[in-house]
C-alpha positions in Angstrom: 20.6 -2.5 -5.5 16.4 -1.5 -4.9 14.9 -0.1 -7.8 12.7 2.9 -7.2 10.4 4.0 -9.9 9.8 8.0 -10.4 6.5 8.6 -11.8 6.5 12.3 -11.8 6.5 14.9 -15.1 8.0 17.8 -13.9 11.5 16.9 -15.6 13.7 19.1 -13.0 12.0 17.4 -9.7 12.1 14.3 -11.8 16.0 14.7 -12.3 16.4 16.0 -8.7 14.6 12.8 -7.3 16.9 10.1 -9.9 20.2 12.0 -8.3 18.9 11.9 -4.7 18.2 8.0 -4.7 21.4 7.2 -7.0 23.6 9.2 -4.2 22.0 6.8 -1.3 22.7 3.8 -3.7 19.4 2.9 -5.1 18.5 2.7 -9.0 16.0 5.4 -10.2 14.0 4.5 -13.0 12.5 7.1 -14.4 9.2 7.7 -16.4 8.8 10.4 -19.3 5.8 8.7 -21.2 2.7 8.5 -19.3 0.6 6.7 -21.9 1.1 3.1 -20.8 2.9 3.7 -16.9 1.0 0.3 -15.6 2.7 -1.6 -18.5 6.0 -0.2 -17.7 5.6 -1.1 -14.1 5.0 -4.6 -14.5 7.9 -4.9 -16.8 10.4 -2.6 -14.5 9.2 -4.0 -11.5 10.5 -2.0 -8.7 10.6 -2.0 -5.2 8.9 1.3 -4.8 7.3 3.6 -6.4 7.0 7.7 -6.1 4.0 8.7 -7.2 3.0 12.4 -7.9 -0.8 13.6 -8.6 -0.9 16.2 -10.8 0.4 14.0 -14.1 -0.9 14.0 -18.0 -3.3 11.3 -18.7 -4.6 9.5 -15.5 -4.0 11.6 -12.4 -2.0 9.8 -9.3 -5.2 8.6 -7.9 -6.3 6.5 -11.0 -2.7 5.4 -11.6 -2.2 4.2 -8.0 -5.9 2.2 -8.0 -5.1 0.5 -11.1 -1.8 -0.5 -10.1 -3.4 -2.0 -6.8 -5.4 -4.5 -9.0 -2.2 -5.7 -10.6 1.1 -5.7 -8.7 1.8 -5.3 -5.0 4.5 -2.4 -5.2 4.5 -0.1 -2.2 3.4 3.7 -3.5 4.7 6.7 -1.6 3.0 10.0 -3.1 5.3 13.0 -3.4 2.9 16.4 -4.9 2.6 19.6 -3.8 -1.2 18.9 -3.0 -1.3 19.2 0.8 -5.1 18.8 1.6 -5.9 16.7 3.7 -8.3 14.7 1.8 -6.0 14.3 -0.7 -3.9 12.2 1.9 -6.9 10.1 3.0 -8.0 9.4 -0.7 -4.3 8.5 -1.7 -3.7 6.4 1.7 -7.8 4.9 1.6 -6.7 3.9 -2.2 -3.6 1.9 -1.2 -0.8 4.2 -1.0 1.8 3.9 1.7 3.0 7.3 2.8 2.1 11.1 1.4 5.0 13.4 1.3 4.3 16.9 0.3 6.4 19.2 -1.7 8.3 21.2 -1.8 10.1 17.9 0.8 12.9 18.1 3.5 15.2 15.5 1.8 16.9 13.8 4.9 12.9 13.1 6.0 12.2 12.0 2.6 15.2 9.3 2.4 14.2 8.3 6.0 10.5 7.7 4.6 11.6 5.5 1.7 13.4 3.3 3.7 11.0 3.3 6.3 8.2 1.9 3.5 10.9 -0.1 1.9 11.3 -2.3 5.3 7.6 -2.5 5.8 7.4 -4.2 2.4 10.1 -6.4 2.8 8.6 -7.5 6.6 5.5 -8.3 4.6 6.9 -10.1 2.0 9.6 -12.9 4.7 6.0 -13.5 6.7 5.3 -15.8 4.1 2.0 -17.7 5.0 -0.3 -17.5 7.3 -3.0 -20.3 8.2 -6.2 -20.2 10.6 -9.4 -20.7 10.7 -10.1 -22.8 7.3 -8.0 -19.3 5.7 -4.2 -19.7 4.1 -3.0 -16.4 3.2 0.2 -15.8 1.4 1.7 -12.8 1.7 4.4 -12.9 -1.1 1.8 -13.9 -3.9 -1.1 -11.6 -2.0 -3.7 -14.2 -2.3 -6.5 -15.6 0.2 -7.1 -18.8 -0.1 -10.0 -21.7 1.5 -11.4 -24.8 -0.2 -13.8 -22.5 -2.2 -11.1 -20.9 -4.5 -8.8 -17.9 -4.3 -9.0 -13.9 -4.2 -6.3 -11.7 -4.7 -5.7 -8.9 -2.1 -4.3 -5.2 -1.8 -1.2 -4.9 0.7 -3.5 -3.6 3.4 -6.2 -6.0 3.0 -3.2 -8.3 3.4 -2.0 -6.5 6.0 -5.4 -7.1 8.2 -6.5 -10.4 7.3 -2.2 -11.5 8.4 -3.0 -9.2 12.1 -6.2 -11.1 12.9 -5.3 -14.3 11.8 -2.2 -14.1 13.9 -4.6 -13.6 17.0 -7.7 -15.6 16.2 -10.5 -15.4 18.7 -9.2 -12.5 19.8 -10.4 -8.9 19.9 -7.9 -6.8 18.1 -8.8 -2.7 18.5 -8.9 -0.5 15.2 -5.9 1.6 16.7 -4.5 -1.9 16.8 -4.7 -2.2 13.2 -3.6 1.1 12.1 -0.4 0.9 13.9 0.0 -2.2 12.0 -1.0 -0.9 8.4 0.9 2.6 8.8 3.2 2.9 11.9 0.5 5.3 13.6 0.9 7.6 11.6 -1.7 10.5 13.0 -2.8 12.0 9.7 -4.9 8.4 9.3 -8.6 8.9 8.9 -10.7 6.7 11.0 -13.0 5.6 8.4 -9.6 4.6 5.5 -9.7 1.8 7.8 -13.4 0.7 7.4 -13.2 1.2 3.8 -10.5 -1.8 3.6 -12.1 -3.8 6.2 -15.6 -3.3 3.6 -13.6 -4.6 0.8 -12.0 -7.5 2.6 -14.9 -8.3 3.6 -16.4 -8.5 -0.3 -13.7 -10.3 -1.0 -13.8 -13.3 1.5 -17.7 -13.2 0.9 -16.4 -14.4 -2.1 -14.5 -17.2 -0.4 -17.7 -17.9 1.4 -16.8 -16.7 4.4 -18.8 -13.6 4.6 -19.1 -14.0 8.5 -15.1 -14.3 8.9 -14.1 -10.7 10.6 -16.3 -9.4 13.0 -17.1 -6.8 14.2 -17.2 -6.2 18.3 -18.5 -2.7 18.7 -16.6 0.1 20.6 -13.8 -2.7 20.6 -12.5 -3.4 17.5 -12.3 -6.8 15.0 -12.6 -10.1 15.6 -11.9 -13.6 13.9 
């Protein structure tokens, strides 16, 4: 039974989500103490997190950023904030989906299943190697003879996609589809931010020019 953690401060919504998940065969975990959420996530090791933005203490954006540094757990934002800028920010920080309240229950459950399916597929992809670089999807790392760095989920997906097609030009649209199944609300700048962060980490491995920009076409290894 897959564990799903609910990080929501409204007890009515929190209990409703927990009941819905339980009825769907998941094991819901609810957070009621918001002083040490990252530590609770580490201890519980859920398969997925449902995250509100308006929380006491750290908001959902800061929590997502903190979690991306330490764990590889997919995150769905479930929030009443319906601004497109909030969606772009949430996804740019590593969120896997963004759902606004009041949510449609069948749609919410469908999104949960889709994110769990994608994250499971990522783990099963195991190890990808090309051009002297080794990416371990299960461990969330990229490694060369010079060392090893930890990557976020989006960085892993981008790098693995390029490594599976060495020498080919991979369009931005193809990368966006790989990451988010071509969700139309994804801003193109979000991809650029992730590629920039990935390049900085590859520079730590002595491979600053591994990802080449082919202007007007996409990226190439």
